[in-house]
C-alpha positions as CSV (number, residue, x, y, z in Angstrom):
1,M,-7.4,7.3,13.7
2,F,-5.5,4.2,14.6
3,R,-3.5,4.0,17.8
4,N,-0.7,1.9,16.4
5,A,0.6,0.0,13.4
6,D,-1.1,-3.3,14.5
7,E,-4.5,-1.6,14.8
8,S,-4.1,0.0,11.3
9,H,-3.0,-3.4,9.9
10,Q,-6.0,-5.1,11.4
11,H,-8.2,-2.6,9.6
12,S,-6.3,-3.2,6.3
13,L,-6.8,-7.0,6.6
14,Q,-10.6,-6.5,6.2
15,T,-9.9,-5.4,2.6
16,L,-6.8,-7.5,1.9
17,N,-8.3,-10.8,2.9
18,Q,-11.3,-10.1,0.6
19,L,-9.0,-9.4,-2.3
20,Y,-7.2,-12.7,-1.6
21,E,-10.4,-14.6,-2.4
22,Y,-10.1,-13.7,-6.1
23,D,-7.4,-16.1,-7.5
24,D,-7.3,-14.8,-11.0
25,F,-6.9,-11.3,-9.8
26,M,-4.2,-12.2,-7.3
27,M,-2.3,-14.2,-9.9
28,S,-2.4,-11.2,-12.3
29,I,-0.5,-8.9,-9.9
30,K,3.2,-8.5,-10.6
31,T,4.0,-5.2,-8.7
32,V,2.6,-3.5,-5.7
33,V,3.5,-0.2,-4.1
34,D,2.4,0.7,-0.5
35,L,2.3,4.5,-0.4
36,G,2.9,5.6,3.2
37,C,3.8,2.1,4.2
38,G,4.9,2.8,7.8
39,V,6.5,-0.2,9.3
40,G,5.4,-2.4,6.3
41,K,2.8,-4.8,7.8
42,D,0.4,-4.4,4.8
43,L,3.3,-4.7,2.4
44,E,4.4,-7.9,4.1
45,W,0.9,-9.3,3.4
46,W,1.4,-8.7,-0.3
47,A,5.0,-10.1,-0.3
48,T,3.9,-13.4,1.3
49,R,0.9,-14.2,-0.8
50,T,0.7,-17.7,-2.3
51,I,-1.7,-19.4,-4.7
52,R,-4.6,-20.7,-2.7
53,D,-4.2,-24.4,-3.2
54,S,-2.5,-27.3,-1.5
55,R,0.9,-26.4,-3.0
56,S,1.0,-22.9,-1.6
57,T,3.1,-21.6,-4.5
58,P,4.4,-18.1,-3.8
59,L,3.0,-15.4,-6.1
60,K,6.3,-13.6,-6.0
61,I,4.8,-10.1,-6.2
62,K,7.4,-7.4,-6.4
63,C,6.6,-5.1,-3.4
64,T,7.8,-1.6,-2.8
65,G,7.2,0.4,0.3
66,V,7.4,4.2,0.3
67,D,7.4,6.4,3.4
68,I,9.0,9.6,4.4
69,L,10.3,8.1,7.6
70,N,13.1,5.6,7.7
71,R,11.5,2.8,9.6
72,M,10.9,-0.4,7.6
73,P,13.5,-3.0,8.7
74,I,11.0,-5.8,7.6
75,A,12.1,-5.3,4.0
76,A,15.4,-7.0,4.7
77,N,13.5,-10.2,5.4
78,Y,12.1,-10.6,1.9
79,S,13.8,-10.8,-1.5
80,N,10.7,-9.4,-3.2
81,M,10.4,-6.3,-1.0
82,L,12.1,-3.0,-1.4
83,Y,11.9,0.2,0.7
84,Q,12.2,3.7,-0.6
85,R,12.5,6.6,1.8
86,A,10.7,9.3,-0.2
87,D,7.8,11.6,-0.3
88,F,5.1,9.6,-2.1
89,E,3.5,12.7,-3.3
90,V,6.3,13.5,-5.7
91,K,9.0,10.8,-5.9
92,V,8.6,7.1,-6.2
93,N,11.0,4.9,-8.2
94,A,8.6,2.8,-10.2
95,P,9.8,-0.4,-12.0
96,P,9.9,-0.3,-15.8
97,E,6.5,-2.0,-15.9
98,K,5.1,0.4,-13.3
99,F,2.8,-0.7,-10.5
100,D,-0.3,-3.0,-10.8
101,I,-1.6,-2.1,-7.3
102,L,-1.2,1.3,-5.6
103,W,-2.1,0.7,-1.9
104,C,-2.5,3.7,0.4
105,H,-4.0,2.9,3.8
106,D,-4.2,5.6,6.4
107,A,-1.9,8.0,4.7
108,F,-3.7,10.0,2.0
109,Q,-5.3,12.3,4.5
110,Y,-1.9,13.9,5.1
111,V,-1.3,14.8,1.4
112,V,-0.8,18.5,0.8
113,D,-2.2,18.6,-2.8
114,P,-4.5,15.6,-3.4
115,I,-5.2,16.3,-7.1
116,K,-1.5,16.7,-8.0
117,T,-0.7,13.5,-6.0
118,L,-3.3,11.4,-7.7
119,T,-2.1,12.7,-11.1
120,Y,1.4,11.6,-10.2
121,W,0.2,8.2,-9.0
122,R,-1.6,7.7,-12.4
123,D,1.8,8.2,-14.0
124,I,3.4,5.4,-12.0
125,S,0.5,3.0,-12.6
126,S,0.5,0.2,-15.2
127,P,-2.4,0.1,-17.6
128,G,-5.5,-1.2,-15.7
129,A,-3.8,-0.7,-12.3
130,M,-5.9,-0.6,-9.1
131,L,-5.7,2.2,-6.6
132,A,-6.8,1.1,-3.1
133,L,-7.2,4.3,-1.2
134,I,-8.4,3.9,2.4
135,V,-8.9,7.0,4.5
136,P,-10.1,6.6,8.0
137,Q,-13.3,8.4,8.9
138,T,-12.8,11.1,11.5
139,T,-15.2,13.4,13.2
140,N,-14.1,16.8,14.2
141,I,-16.3,18.9,16.5
142,H,-15.7,22.6,16.6
143,Q,-17.1,24.6,19.4
144,S,-17.5,28.3,19.3
145,D,-18.5,30.7,22.1
146,L,-20.4,32.9,19.6
C-alpha cells in the first residue's frame, strides 16, 4: 500500500518511463483512460508526453481520468485531459474510437466483481488496446488462538 499520491506515482513512474522509451508505441497512442485516477498524477504524465527528439513535439494524447471521488483539479490545466466522476467498474464515457491504453494503478484491488469489470473494460477498448493493471503486493497475516 502506498502512503500518499506521490508515493503511488513514484511507483507508477517505474513502468511509465520504460514505456516512454518506445517511440513508435508512444506515437501510436491516441487515447488513454486512467481508471481510479485519484488526483491525476499518472494521467498528467500521459497528457504531457512529447516526441523524444530535439523539437519536443507534443503527442497530444486525449486523456480521461475516472474516479469515484471528486478530486482531480489538475484536469483544468490541460486541454487534452478530461475528468469523469464515475464508478470505473460500470460507467466510463469512452470516446467514439474507444481507449488505446487502459491504465489502472493501485485501484483494481478494490473492485467488487473483477471478471465483470474486466469484461466491461474490454468493451471500452480499441482494437489492440493495452491494459496496464498494476496491483500492489500486500501481505496479510492472520493469527488465530486455536
